[in-house]
C-alpha positions as CSV (number, residue, x, y, z in Angstrom):
1,X,7.6,-2.7,-9.3
2,X,7.8,-1.8,-5.5
3,X,8.4,-4.5,-2.9
4,X,5.5,-5.2,-0.3
5,X,8.3,-5.1,2.4
6,X,8.7,-1.7,4.2
7,X,12.4,-0.8,3.9
8,X,14.7,-1.3,7.2
9,X,15.7,2.2,8.8
10,X,18.9,2.9,9.6
11,X,19.4,3.0,13.5
12,X,21.2,6.2,14.6
13,X,23.7,6.0,17.4
14,X,21.9,9.1,19.3
15,X,18.8,7.6,19.1
16,X,16.9,7.0,22.7
17,X,15.5,3.5,21.5
18,X,17.1,0.1,21.3
19,X,18.9,-1.2,18.1
20,X,16.7,-3.7,16.7
21,X,18.3,-7.3,17.3
22,X,20.2,-8.7,14.6
23,X,18.5,-11.2,12.6
24,X,19.2,-14.9,13.7
25,X,21.6,-16.8,11.6
26,X,20.2,-19.1,9.2
27,X,20.4,-22.9,10.2
28,X,22.3,-25.0,7.6
29,X,21.3,-28.7,6.7
30,X,23.3,-31.3,4.8
31,X,22.1,-34.3,3.1
32,X,20.9,-37.2,5.0
33,X,20.4,-35.0,8.2
34,X,17.8,-36.3,10.4
35,X,15.4,-33.5,11.3
36,X,12.0,-33.0,13.0
37,X,9.3,-30.8,12.3
38,X,6.4,-29.8,14.5
39,X,3.8,-30.7,12.0
40,X,5.1,-33.4,9.8
41,X,7.3,-35.5,12.5
42,X,10.6,-37.2,11.8
43,X,12.2,-36.9,8.6
44,X,15.4,-36.8,6.8
45,X,16.8,-34.2,4.4
46,X,16.9,-35.4,0.8
47,X,17.7,-32.2,-1.4
48,X,19.1,-28.8,-0.5
49,X,18.7,-25.5,-2.5
50,X,21.3,-23.3,-0.8
51,X,19.9,-20.2,0.9
52,X,16.5,-21.0,-0.4
53,X,14.9,-24.3,0.6
54,X,15.3,-27.9,1.7
55,X,13.5,-31.1,0.4
56,X,12.6,-33.4,3.5
57,X,11.3,-36.9,3.0
58,X,8.7,-37.7,6.0
59,X,7.9,-41.1,4.9
60,X,4.6,-40.4,3.7
61,X,5.5,-37.2,1.9
62,X,7.9,-35.0,0.8
63,X,7.8,-31.5,1.8
64,X,9.9,-28.4,0.5
65,X,10.4,-26.0,3.6
66,X,11.6,-22.7,2.6
67,X,14.2,-20.4,4.9
68,X,14.3,-19.7,7.6
69,X,13.2,-23.2,8.1
70,X,10.0,-22.6,10.6
71,X,9.6,-25.3,12.9
72,X,12.3,-27.6,11.6
73,X,14.9,-28.8,13.8
74,X,18.2,-30.9,13.2
75,X,18.5,-33.9,15.6
């Protein structure tokens, strides 16, 4: 089965184009870290799935947020 994503092309040193920017490092969270989310507001990390996702308790609901944790910031 083929992946739906295109393969990354190798950047040649003789290329006249700039090399693609490296991927930003994945943010790491710990249990009980206080976080804020642009949509859900303030919350606290209650469960961690290393390299995959975090479960955040926002008071009214618990939301599982997958990597690269869009809109989630550590306070």
